[in-house]
N, CA, C and O of each residue as an XYZ file, in Angstrom:
860
protein
N      25.885     -5.991     21.722
C      25.200     -5.097     20.794
C      24.892     -3.773     21.494
O      24.477     -3.743     22.652
N      25.105     -2.691     20.766
C      24.713     -1.370     21.277
C      23.557     -0.861     20.436
O      23.651     -0.794     19.210
N      22.460     -0.501     21.102
C      21.245     -0.079     20.432
C      20.836      1.282     20.973
O      20.886      1.517     22.180
N      20.431      2.180     20.075
C      19.897      3.481     20.468
C      18.429      3.523     20.065
O      18.077      3.236     18.921
N      17.581      3.885     21.021
C      16.137      3.896     20.801
C      15.624      5.323     20.893
O      15.760      5.974     21.929
N      15.034      5.807     19.807
C      14.379      7.116     19.819
C      12.978      6.944     20.379
O      12.250      6.029     19.993
N      12.606      7.834     21.295
C      11.350      7.648     22.009
C      11.543      6.681     23.163
O      10.730      5.788     23.399
N      12.640      6.884     23.873
C      13.095      5.911     24.865
C      12.212      5.750     26.073
O      12.399      4.806     26.841
N      11.234      6.653     26.278
C      10.354      6.531     27.440
C       8.993      5.950     27.069
O       8.116      5.847     27.927
N       8.805      5.576     25.829
C       7.554      4.939     25.447
C       7.407      3.571     26.092
O       8.390      2.969     26.525
N       6.180      3.088     26.153
C       5.942      1.806     26.836
C       6.672      0.655     26.159
O       7.270     -0.182     26.835
N       6.628      0.607     24.837
C       7.342     -0.456     24.125
C       8.839     -0.289     24.311
O       9.553     -1.264     24.546
N       9.316      0.944     24.206
C      10.748      1.198     24.337
C      11.279      0.771     25.703
O      12.346      0.164     25.789
N      10.555      1.077     26.757
C      11.023      0.708     28.098
C      11.114     -0.812     28.253
O      12.033     -1.315     28.899
N      10.170     -1.540     27.667
C      10.236     -3.002     27.724
C      11.445     -3.502     26.940
O      12.191     -4.359     27.412
N      11.630     -2.956     25.735
C      12.769     -3.374     24.910
C      14.089     -3.042     25.592
O      15.026     -3.840     25.557
N      14.167     -1.881     26.204
C      15.391     -1.507     26.926
C      15.698     -2.520     28.020
O      16.847     -2.921     28.209
N      14.673     -2.921     28.725
C      14.869     -3.896     29.806
C      15.342     -5.241     29.242
O      16.249     -5.863     29.794
N      14.733     -5.679     28.154
C      15.127     -6.948     27.538
C      16.577     -6.914     27.075
O      17.322     -7.873     27.279
N      16.973     -5.822     26.457
C      18.353     -5.693     25.994
C      19.335     -5.658     27.158
O      20.357     -6.344     27.145
N      19.013     -4.852     28.162
C      19.926     -4.705     29.302
C      20.071     -6.005     30.076
O      21.159     -6.339     30.544
N      18.971     -6.737     30.210
C      19.008     -7.974     31.003
C      19.927     -9.027     30.403
O      20.452     -9.882     31.117
N      20.117     -8.965     29.104
C      20.994     -9.966     28.482
C      22.398     -9.415     28.240
O      23.235    -10.087     27.638
N      22.656     -8.189     28.710
C      24.007     -7.650     28.664
C      24.311     -6.711     27.521
O      25.458     -6.296     27.353
N      23.307     -6.366     26.727
C      23.527     -5.391     25.667
C      23.567     -3.981     26.248
O      23.119     -3.749     27.371
N      24.101     -3.054     25.482
C      24.167     -1.661     25.882
C      23.082     -0.896     25.140
O      22.992     -0.979     23.915
N      22.258     -0.153     25.869
C      21.132      0.533     25.236
C      21.058      1.977     25.722
O      21.208      2.264     26.909
N      20.825      2.864     24.784
C      20.620      4.290     25.060
C      19.239      4.667     24.576
O      18.834      4.300     23.473
N      18.517      5.402     25.402
C      17.194      5.876     25.014
C      17.197      7.386     24.866
O      17.606      8.107     25.776
N      16.737      7.862     23.711
C      16.635      9.303     23.491
C      15.303      9.786     24.043
O      14.249      9.268     23.676
N      15.352     10.779     24.924
C      14.154     11.339     25.542
C      14.207     12.863     25.453
O      15.284     13.453     25.373
N      13.055     13.476     25.468
C      12.994     14.946     25.441
C      12.973     15.513     26.855
O      13.541     16.574     27.111
N      12.318     14.805     27.770
C      12.088     15.300     29.122
C      13.110     14.699     30.090
O      13.091     13.488     30.309
N      13.990     15.495     30.668
C      15.001     14.932     31.578
C      14.400     14.284     32.817
O      15.063     13.479     33.471
N      13.156     14.621     33.152
C      12.516     13.996     34.314
C      12.271     12.506     34.091
O      12.011     11.768     35.042
N      12.353     12.066     32.839
C      12.122     10.651     32.536
C      13.389      9.813     32.647
O      13.338      8.593     32.489
N      14.506     10.443     32.912
C      15.783      9.738     32.902
C      15.822      8.595     33.903
O      16.371      7.533     33.609
N      15.246      8.799     35.081
C      15.295      7.765     36.115
C      14.570      6.499     35.672
O      14.991      5.395     36.015
N      13.487      6.647     34.915
C      12.756      5.473     34.439
C      13.612      4.665     33.468
O      13.594      3.435     33.497
N      14.359      5.355     32.611
C      15.240      4.639     31.691
C      16.356      3.932     32.441
O      16.696      2.787     32.140
N      16.918      4.622     33.415
C      17.999      4.005     34.185
C      17.505      2.774     34.922
O      18.232      1.788     35.040
N      16.266      2.821     35.424
C      15.696      1.660     36.107
C      15.517      0.484     35.149
O      15.561     -0.673     35.565
N      15.316      0.785     33.866
C      15.173     -0.264     32.853
C      16.522     -0.751     32.336
O      16.589     -1.707     31.563
N      17.598     -0.089     32.765
C      18.929     -0.499     32.349
C      19.470      0.264     31.167
O      20.470     -0.138     30.573
N      18.814      1.376     30.810
C      19.236      2.167     29.654
C      19.885      3.468     30.093
O      19.564      4.014     31.149
N      20.801      3.955     29.270
C      21.397      5.265     29.493
C      20.548      6.310     28.785
O      20.309      6.189     27.584
N      20.084      7.337     29.499
C      19.269      8.363     28.852
C      20.115      9.376     28.091
O      21.186      9.775     28.548
N      19.622      9.786     26.927
C      20.221     10.884     26.166
C      19.125     11.910     25.950
O      18.157     11.650     25.235
N      19.272     13.062     26.561
C      18.224     14.087     26.505
C      18.402     14.913     25.240
O      19.394     15.622     25.072
N      17.408     14.803     24.346
C      17.484     15.467     23.051
C      16.074     15.592     22.487
O      15.337     14.606     22.441
N      15.699     16.765     22.066
C      14.376     17.004     21.490
C      14.461     16.766     19.984
O      15.072     17.557     19.265
N      13.855     15.687     19.506
C      13.961     15.328     18.101
C      13.190     16.281     17.192
O      13.370     16.247     15.975
N      12.344     17.123     17.757
C      11.669     18.138     16.943
C      12.531     19.380     16.744
O      12.223     20.236     15.914
N      13.615     19.471     17.516
C      14.482     20.647     17.445
C      15.926     20.310     17.085
O      16.675     21.188     16.656
N      16.319     19.072     17.250
C      17.721     18.683     17.117
C      18.177     18.696     15.660
O      17.371     18.557     14.739
N      19.468     18.863     15.473
C      20.080     18.785     14.154
C      20.519     17.353     13.867
O      20.598     16.521     14.772
N      20.800     17.081     12.611
C      21.326     15.771     12.230
C      22.622     15.488     12.985
O      22.820     14.375     13.472
N      23.496     16.471     13.089
C      24.780     16.267     13.767
C      24.579     15.915     15.242
O      25.287     15.066     15.783
N      23.616     16.567     15.887
C      23.371     16.274     17.309
C      22.889     14.842     17.500
O      23.332     14.158     18.422
N      21.996     14.389     16.645
C      21.496     13.013     16.765
C      22.589     12.023     16.363
O      22.728     10.967     16.980
N      23.355     12.358     15.344
C      24.434     11.470     14.907
C      25.446     11.242     16.023
O      26.000     10.151     16.151
N      25.684     12.270     16.827
C      26.625     12.130     17.937
C      26.133     11.097     18.945
O      26.935     10.380     19.544
N      24.820     11.019     19.132
C      24.247     10.044     20.071
C      24.319      8.619     19.509
O      24.595      7.672     20.245
N      24.072      8.473     18.219
C      23.973      7.123     17.647
C      25.306      6.584     17.156
O      25.421      5.395     16.860
N      26.307      7.437     17.067
C      27.604      6.982     16.535
C      28.145      5.813     17.367
O      28.166      5.869     18.597
N      28.575      4.768     16.682
C      29.102      3.588     17.354
C      28.064      2.540     17.685
O      28.407      1.463     18.172
N      26.788      2.837     17.427
C      25.727      1.852     17.700
C      25.713      0.780     16.618
O      26.159      1.006     15.493
N      25.202     -0.373     16.971
C      24.984     -1.445     15.996
C      23.634     -1.298     15.312
O      23.438     -1.792     14.202
N      22.703     -0.617     15.976
C      21.363     -0.452     15.410
C      20.668      0.708     16.094
O      20.971      1.054     17.236
N      19.724      1.307     15.367
C      18.827      2.293     15.960
C      17.396      1.796     15.799
O      17.062      1.099     14.840
N      16.565      2.173     16.758
C      15.145      1.808     16.736
C      14.341      3.091     16.862
O      14.565      3.878     17.782
N      13.404      3.306     15.943
C      12.523      4.461     16.066
C      11.232      4.004     16.725
O      10.431      3.292     16.120
N      11.038      4.425     17.983
C       9.834      4.064     18.736
C       9.160      5.308     19.293
O       8.370      5.225     20.233
N       9.472      6.462     18.712
C       8.897      7.717     19.184
C       7.523      7.931     18.562
O       7.194      7.340     17.533
N       6.729      8.781     19.199
C       5.421      9.140     18.665
C       4.896     10.377     19.369
O       5.209     10.638     20.530
N       4.098     11.126     18.641
C       3.532     12.331     19.242
C       2.590     11.998     20.391
O       2.456     12.777     21.334
N       1.939     10.842     20.313
C       1.131     10.370     21.431
C      -0.278     10.909     21.439
O      -0.611     11.822     20.683
N      -1.120     10.332     22.313
C      -2.515     10.755     22.416
C      -2.621     12.223     22.820
O      -1.822     12.729     23.608
N      -3.613     12.883     22.267
C      -3.840     14.273     22.630
C      -3.068     15.267     21.798
O      -3.309     16.471     21.893
N      -2.137     14.788     20.980
C      -1.388     15.703     20.122
C      -2.175     15.966     18.843
O      -2.967     15.131     18.406
N      -1.951     17.125     18.256
C      -2.670     17.496     17.043
C      -2.004     16.974     15.792
O      -0.967     16.313     15.841
N      -2.636     17.294     14.650
C      -2.150     16.805     13.363
C      -0.736     17.282     13.071
O       0.052     16.543     12.482
N      -0.402     18.497     13.471
C       0.915     19.050     13.153
C       2.029     18.221     13.782
O       3.065     18.001     13.155
N       1.826     17.759     15.014
C       2.884     16.992     15.683
C       2.979     15.565     15.163
O       4.002     14.909     15.356
N       1.935     15.073     14.510
C       2.077     13.780     13.842
C       3.141     13.894     12.746
O       3.900     12.956     12.500
N       3.182     15.048     12.100
C       4.176     15.270     11.060
C       5.563     15.478     11.665
O       6.535     14.879     11.206
N       5.659     16.315     12.684
C       6.981     16.660     13.207
C       7.618     15.535     14.017
O       8.844     15.463     14.112
N       6.804     14.659     14.602
C       7.359     13.548     15.379
C       7.291     12.245     14.590
O       8.324     11.641     14.298
N       6.079     11.808     14.245
C       5.927     10.485     13.643
C       6.582     10.393     12.262
O       7.027      9.317     11.863
N       6.644     11.504     11.535
C       7.322     11.488     10.237
C       8.711     12.111     10.321
O       9.714     11.442     10.071
N       8.767     13.389     10.670
C      10.032     14.126     10.550
C      11.118     13.594     11.482
O      12.285     13.539     11.095
N      10.755     13.204     12.697
C      11.766     12.682     13.623
C      12.294     11.334     13.153
O      13.468     11.024     13.357
N      11.441     10.528     12.526
C      11.900      9.252     11.975
C      12.893      9.476     10.846
O      13.891      8.764     10.734
N      12.614     10.472     10.006
C      13.521     10.817      8.919
C      14.834     11.384      9.473
O      15.913     11.071      8.970
N      14.731     12.211     10.501
C      15.928     12.757     11.146
C      16.812     11.640     11.683
O      18.031     11.681     11.517
N      16.210     10.645     12.324
C      16.995      9.530     12.860
C      17.684      8.778     11.727
O      18.827      8.347     11.879
N      17.009      8.617     10.604
C      17.622      7.952      9.457
C      18.785      8.780      8.910
O      19.842      8.234      8.594
N      18.593     10.088      8.797
C      19.679     10.961      8.355
C      20.889     10.828      9.284
O      22.031     10.728      8.836
N      20.608     10.832     10.578
C      21.686     10.754     11.569
C      22.388      9.400     11.533
O      23.611      9.325     11.654
N      21.611      8.335     11.365
C      22.201      6.996     11.286
C      23.147      6.908     10.094
O      24.255      6.384     10.210
N      22.708      7.421      8.952
C      23.580      7.399      7.778
C      24.833      8.242      8.015
O      25.938      7.832      7.659
N      24.661      9.404      8.608
C      25.805     10.277      8.869
C      26.808      9.636      9.817
O      28.012      9.863      9.706
N      26.300      8.831     10.754
C      27.163      8.206     11.761
C      27.651      6.823     11.343
O      28.411      6.188     12.075
N      27.224      6.353     10.178
C      27.657      5.042      9.712
C      26.968      3.883     10.389
O      27.536      2.796     10.490
N      25.742      4.098     10.859
C      24.953      3.030     11.485
C      23.939      2.546     10.453
O      23.027      3.287     10.085
N      24.090      1.319      9.988
C      23.275      0.842      8.868
C      21.934      0.256      9.304
O      20.958      0.337      8.558
N      21.872     -0.323     10.480
C      20.664     -1.061     10.876
C      19.637     -0.120     11.474
O      19.929      0.604     12.426
N      18.436     -0.129     10.919
C      17.363      0.764     11.338
C      16.087     -0.063     11.485
O      15.659     -0.731     10.544
N      15.494     -0.012     12.661
C      14.234     -0.713     12.918
C      13.164      0.325     13.242
O      13.335      1.150     14.140
N      12.081      0.274     12.513
C      11.001      1.250     12.640
C       9.775      0.616     13.284
O       9.326     -0.452     12.867
N       9.238      1.281     14.301
C       7.927      0.904     14.831
C       6.900      1.791     14.138
O       6.832      2.994     14.392
N       6.114      1.195     13.273
C       5.160      1.935     12.468
C       3.743      1.641     12.968
O       3.525      1.524     14.174
N       2.796      1.524     12.063
C       1.401      1.294     12.435
C       0.747      0.400     11.391
O       1.032      0.499     10.198
N      -0.124     -0.465     11.859
C      -0.813     -1.379     10.962
C      -1.589     -0.599      9.895
O      -2.178      0.445     10.177
N      -1.579     -1.121      8.678
C      -2.326     -0.532      7.552
C      -1.871      0.884      7.225
O      -2.660      1.693      6.738
N      -0.615      1.186      7.487
C      -0.140      2.561      7.279
C      -0.273      3.019      5.834
O      -0.406      4.215      5.575
N      -0.239      2.086      4.895
C      -0.322      2.475      3.484
C      -1.737      2.368      2.922
O      -1.945      2.575      1.726
N      -2.695      2.052      3.761
C      -4.077      1.868      3.300
C      -4.780      3.228      3.250
O      -5.215      3.742      4.281
N      -4.890      3.798      2.071
C      -5.513      5.114      1.945
C      -7.026      5.060      2.117
O      -7.668      6.108      2.206
N      -7.612      3.865      2.167
C      -9.037      3.756      2.503
C      -9.302      4.262      3.914
O     -10.432      4.612      4.255
N      -8.256      4.298      4.729
C      -8.409      4.794      6.093
C      -8.621      6.302      6.120
O      -8.979      6.858      7.158
N      -8.402      6.967      4.987
C      -8.606      8.411      4.958
C     -10.082      8.773      5.077
O     -10.425      9.899      5.437
N     -10.943      7.822      4.776
C     -12.384      8.067      4.886
C     -12.891      7.498      6.204
O     -12.556      6.374      6.578
N     -13.695      8.278      6.897
C     -14.314      7.772      8.112
C     -13.522      8.007      9.380
O     -13.950      7.596     10.459
N     -12.368      8.662      9.274
C     -11.562      8.946     10.457
C     -11.328     10.449     10.562
O     -11.431     11.173      9.572
N     -11.011     10.911     11.773
C     -10.844     12.343     11.950
C      -9.495     12.810     11.400
O      -8.638     12.005     11.035
N      -9.336     14.128     11.352
C      -8.152     14.729     10.747
C      -6.871     14.276     11.425
O      -5.863     14.040     10.758
N      -6.903     14.150     12.753
C      -5.682     13.795     13.480
C      -5.256     12.373     13.146
O      -4.073     12.118     12.922
N      -6.216     11.437     13.109
C      -5.844     10.058     12.779
C      -5.333      9.971     11.345
O      -4.367      9.256     11.076
N      -5.968     10.688     10.427
C      -5.500     10.677      9.043
C      -4.081     11.215      8.958
O      -3.253     10.676      8.223
N      -3.797     12.271      9.703
C      -2.443     12.826      9.714
C      -1.445     11.817     10.280
O      -0.323     11.696      9.789
N      -1.867     11.101     11.313
C      -0.997     10.096     11.936
C      -0.645      8.978     10.958
O       0.525      8.631     10.795
N      -1.655      8.422     10.316
C      -1.415      7.265      9.461
C      -0.627      7.672      8.220
O       0.192      6.898      7.723
N      -0.869      8.880      7.718
C      -0.083      9.367      6.577
C       1.368      9.630      6.986
O       2.295      9.343      6.230
N       1.552     10.173      8.178
C       2.918     10.425      8.664
C       3.700      9.126      8.764
O       4.868      9.069      8.381
N       3.059      8.084      9.278
C       3.721      6.788      9.378
C       4.067      6.244      7.998
O       5.175      5.758      7.775
N       3.120      6.328      7.081
C       3.349      5.824      5.733
C       4.497      6.562      5.049
O       5.349      5.942      4.412
N       4.515      7.882      5.184
C       5.562      8.679      4.540
C       6.930      8.420      5.170
O       7.939      8.356      4.469
N       6.959      8.271      6.491
C       8.228      7.960      7.160
C       8.742      6.590      6.713
O       9.927      6.435      6.419
N       7.858      5.610      6.664
C       8.257      4.272      6.231
C       8.849      4.307      4.829
O       9.893      3.708      4.575
N       8.176      5.014      3.918
C       8.641      5.081      2.534
C      10.000      5.753      2.440
O      10.860      5.317      1.675
N      10.197      6.810      3.211
C      11.465      7.520      3.187
C      12.606      6.625      3.636
O      13.647      6.553      2.983
N      12.405      5.950      4.744
C      13.482      5.137      5.315
C      13.729      3.895      4.466
O      14.872      3.490      4.256
N      12.646      3.301      3.985
C      12.754      2.072      3.199
C      13.521      2.307      1.896
O      14.171      1.392      1.391
N      13.453      3.522      1.348
C      14.078      3.821      0.056
C      15.576      4.056      0.147
O      16.230      4.188     -0.887
N      16.133      4.111      1.326
C      17.553      4.454      1.490
C      18.436      3.221      1.303
O      18.355      2.252      2.058
N      19.270      3.290      0.286
C      20.168      2.167      0.009
C      21.203      1.984      1.119
O      21.741      0.891      1.299
N      21.477      3.050      1.856
C      22.496      2.968      2.892
C      22.019      2.393      4.215
O      22.813      2.237      5.142
N      20.736      2.075      4.316
C      20.198      1.528      5.557
C      19.645      0.123      5.346
O      19.087     -0.196      4.296
N      19.813     -0.698      6.362
C      19.223     -2.041      6.393
C      18.012     -1.951      7.319
O      18.133     -2.050      8.540
N      16.858     -1.765      6.718
C      15.675     -1.358      7.468
C      14.670     -2.488      7.603
O      14.409     -3.227      6.653
N      14.111     -2.609      8.798
C      12.941     -3.460      9.031
C      11.840     -2.578      9.594
O      12.057     -1.839     10.555
N      10.661     -2.656      8.997
C       9.529     -1.850      9.435
C       8.489     -2.774     10.040
O       7.955     -3.655      9.366
N       8.208     -2.564     11.325
C       7.261     -3.394     12.088
C       5.996     -2.580     12.309
O       6.052     -1.478     12.855
N       4.848     -3.121     11.887
C       3.577     -2.392     11.941
C       2.604     -3.110     12.866
O       1.824     -3.954     12.424
N       2.652     -2.769     14.156
C       1.767     -3.457     15.112
C       0.314     -3.025     14.954
O       0.010     -1.934     14.472
N      -0.577     -3.932     15.381
C      -1.987     -3.602     15.471
C      -2.286     -2.816     16.738
O      -1.407     -2.154     17.290
N      -3.522     -2.891     17.192
C      -3.938     -2.131     18.383
C      -3.149     -2.621     19.594
O      -3.137     -3.812     19.905
N      -2.498     -1.692     20.262
C      -1.602     -2.042     21.359
C      -2.365     -2.198     22.664
O      -3.264     -1.413     22.966
N      -2.000     -3.214     23.435
C      -2.594     -3.434     24.748
C      -1.477     -3.587     25.778
O      -0.314     -3.791     25.429
N      -1.851     -3.485     27.048
C      -0.900     -3.680     28.136
C      -1.044     -5.047     28.783
O      -0.575     -5.256     29.902
N      -1.690     -5.977     28.092
C      -1.812     -7.342     28.604
C      -0.439     -8.024     28.604
O       0.449     -7.617     27.855
N      -0.259     -9.042     29.425
C       1.030     -9.753     29.416
C       1.316    -10.342     28.044
O       0.403    -10.756     27.329
N       2.585    -10.374     27.689
C       2.965    -10.971     26.421
C       2.764    -12.479     26.438
O       2.890    -13.125     27.478
N       2.454    -13.019     25.289
C       2.262    -14.474     25.160
C       3.394    -15.129     24.381
O       3.590    -16.341     24.468
N       4.153    -14.316     23.604
C       5.168    -14.885     22.736
C       4.603    -15.499     21.483
O       5.335    -16.102     20.697
N       3.283    -15.350     21.281
C       2.603    -15.926     20.122
C       2.021    -14.795     19.286
O       1.287    -13.952     19.803
N       2.343    -14.774     18.002
C       1.969    -13.653     17.160
C       1.553    -14.127     15.777
O       1.698    -15.298     15.424
N       1.034    -13.186     15.010
C       0.783    -13.379     13.598
C       1.547    -12.280     12.873
O       1.304    -11.098     13.114
N       2.459    -12.651     11.995
C       3.270    -11.715     11.225
C       3.047    -11.996      9.755
O       3.175    -13.133      9.301
N       2.710    -10.943      9.006
C       2.495    -11.080      7.566
C       2.550     -9.705      6.938
O       2.490     -8.693      7.636
N       2.663     -9.666      5.623
C       2.613     -8.384      4.935
C       1.305     -7.672      5.245
O       1.277     -6.452      5.407
N       0.211     -8.448      5.326
C      -1.086     -7.914      5.738
C      -1.759     -8.946      6.631
O      -2.089    -10.045      6.184
N      -1.958     -8.590      7.884
C      -2.535     -9.536      8.847
C      -4.036     -9.357      9.016
O      -4.711    -10.260      9.511
N      -4.569     -8.208      8.614
C      -5.913     -7.850      9.033
C      -5.855     -7.230     10.417
O      -4.828     -7.272     11.094
N      -6.973     -6.657     10.823
C      -7.016     -5.962     12.100
C      -6.865     -6.920     13.270
O      -7.259     -8.084     13.195
N      -6.283     -6.408     14.361
C      -6.115     -7.224     15.550
C      -5.319     -6.464     16.588
O      -4.748     -5.412     16.304
N      -5.287     -7.001     17.783
C      -4.555     -6.397     18.893
C      -3.280     -7.184     19.161
O      -3.136     -8.335     18.750
N      -2.370     -6.536     19.855
C      -1.128     -7.206     20.234
C      -0.592     -6.543     21.504
O      -0.568     -5.315     21.587
N      -0.162     -7.332     22.494
C       0.430     -6.747     23.695
C       1.737     -6.013     23.376
O       2.527     -6.452     22.540
N       1.937     -4.908     24.048
C       3.199     -4.172     23.858
C       4.399     -5.051     24.185
O       5.450     -4.918     23.559
N       4.257     -5.938     25.148
C       5.364     -6.823     25.509
C       5.754     -7.719     24.341
O       6.935     -8.011     24.151
N       4.778     -8.156     23.561
C       5.088     -8.987     22.398
C       5.700     -8.156     21.276
O       6.551     -8.650     20.537
N       5.276     -6.898     21.139
C       5.915     -6.031     20.150
C       7.392     -5.860     20.493
O       8.251     -5.960     19.618
N       7.687     -5.602     21.765
C       9.077     -5.448     22.182
C       9.872     -6.718     21.931
O      11.029     -6.654     21.516
N       9.265     -7.868     22.178
C       9.949     -9.145     21.943
C      10.218     -9.350     20.454
O      11.262     -9.887     20.081
N       9.290     -8.928     19.606
C       9.507     -9.020     18.162
C      10.640     -8.086     17.743
O      11.483     -8.466     16.930
N      10.670     -6.872     18.286
C      11.762     -5.955     17.965
C      13.113     -6.546     18.357
O      14.087     -6.424     17.614
N      13.167     -7.174     19.503
C      14.409     -7.818     19.947
C      14.813     -8.911     18.963
O      15.982     -9.018     18.593
N      13.851     -9.717     18.544
C      14.140    -10.795     17.592
C      14.575    -10.229     16.243
O      15.450    -10.797     15.587
N      13.979     -9.127     15.827
C      14.368     -8.477     14.575
C      15.818     -7.996     14.662
O      16.590     -8.171     13.719
N      16.184     -7.397     15.783
C      17.559     -6.942     15.962
C      18.542     -8.107     15.888
O      19.675     -7.947     15.434
N      18.105     -9.264     16.332
C      18.960    -10.452     16.334
C      18.945    -11.197     15.004
O      19.689    -12.162     14.830
N      18.110    -10.762     14.064
C      17.922    -11.501     12.813
C      18.207    -10.586     11.633
O      17.288     -9.952     11.115
N      19.453    -10.504     11.197
C      19.796     -9.605     10.097
C      18.985     -9.858      8.830
O      18.782     -8.949      8.024
N      18.518    -11.105      8.655
C      17.750    -11.437      7.469
C      16.406    -10.741      7.386
O      15.750    -10.792      6.346
N      15.981    -10.087      8.466
C      14.721     -9.342      8.407
C      14.896     -7.966      7.768
O      13.905     -7.278      7.520
N      16.124     -7.555      7.498
C      16.355     -6.277      6.819
C      15.690     -6.309      5.450
O      15.744     -7.314      4.740
N      15.063     -5.197      5.092
C      14.355     -5.116      3.826
C      12.899     -5.534      3.903
O      12.183     -5.472      2.904
N      12.452     -5.960      5.077
C      11.071     -6.415      5.222
C      10.194     -5.345      5.881
O      10.647     -4.586      6.738
N       8.946     -5.310      5.461
C       7.901     -4.528      6.111
C       6.775     -5.492      6.420
O       6.259     -6.151      5.518
N       6.382     -5.585      7.692
C       5.322     -6.538      8.029
C       4.433     -6.013      9.138
O       4.834     -5.188      9.959
N       3.197     -6.528      9.131
C       2.244     -6.211     10.192
C       2.334     -7.265     11.280
O       2.795     -8.383     11.050
N       1.883     -6.886     12.472
C       2.060     -7.728     13.659
C       0.832     -7.632     14.550
O       0.467     -6.549     15.008
N       0.202     -8.769     14.790
C      -0.890     -8.846     15.756
C      -0.698    -10.109     16.593
O       0.152    -10.944     16.283
N      -1.483    -10.242     17.640
C      -1.453    -11.464     18.418
C      -1.899    -12.646     17.570
O      -2.734    -12.497     16.678
N      -1.339    -13.824     17.852
C      -1.676    -14.989     17.042
C      -1.362    -16.282     17.742
O      -1.492    -16.384     18.962
N      -0.946    -17.273     16.979
C      -0.703    -18.608     17.525
C       0.690    -19.148     17.206
O       0.977    -20.315     17.473
N       1.550    -18.314     16.642
C       2.870    -18.775     16.188
C       3.950    -18.156     17.057
O       3.948    -16.945     17.278
N       4.877    -18.974     17.555
C       5.998    -18.401     18.311
C       6.763    -17.374     17.482
O       6.887    -17.512     16.265
N       7.273    -16.346     18.151
C       7.897    -15.229     17.444
C       9.004    -15.670     16.510
O       9.073    -15.201     15.374
N       9.879    -16.569     16.967
C      10.998    -16.982     16.120
C      10.516    -17.657     14.847
O      11.120    -17.478     13.789
N       9.450    -18.422     14.928
C       8.906    -19.078     13.735
C       8.174    -18.072     12.852
O       8.248    -18.143     11.626
N       7.470    -17.140     13.479
C       6.699    -16.160     12.708
C       7.609    -15.274     11.871
O       7.236    -14.868     10.771
N       8.802    -14.970     12.381
C       9.732    -14.130     11.620
C      10.332    -14.870     10.442
O      11.135    -14.302      9.701
């Protein structure tokens, strides 16, 4: 399997890259900063330096052409303002979908956010968080509506750096909870291996069910 991951230097992405490479798959990580290339190579991934806030559909399509799947794991990250939640968390996800369709890559896996469609979150949170959660919701809706893509949207809860347990709770709505990044990466790997998850949107937190059973 050949997989291209947008946001290839993120913590979840680096774990997923390592998991894919260790079993012999080919993985490319899209990064903006060329200084991050060595970290991807250490994880077994080939770096593709491309700024998703500036790139054209054709430029991204050239990177993903020939892949079996693309994974959107990019994010504006902590400290970024509301504007970059739109340009990265929403617009870059849409750009990757445009590029996947242009390149004939049907499988699209999205790393979203828990409760992304819950507009009750608009009250009681600051402008940046509201922009983030709306960007995720809008990106999910855009990608999910495309007949040309086989999309799975994974919405993790609060991310931690604790060791993975392989035990999770997956449901359309799980309620609030935390989940290790290692378990999110393991779920993404299982999703890539399970074509039947296409068309699903689900939340993901730590739980008591092995990943294969939870899916």
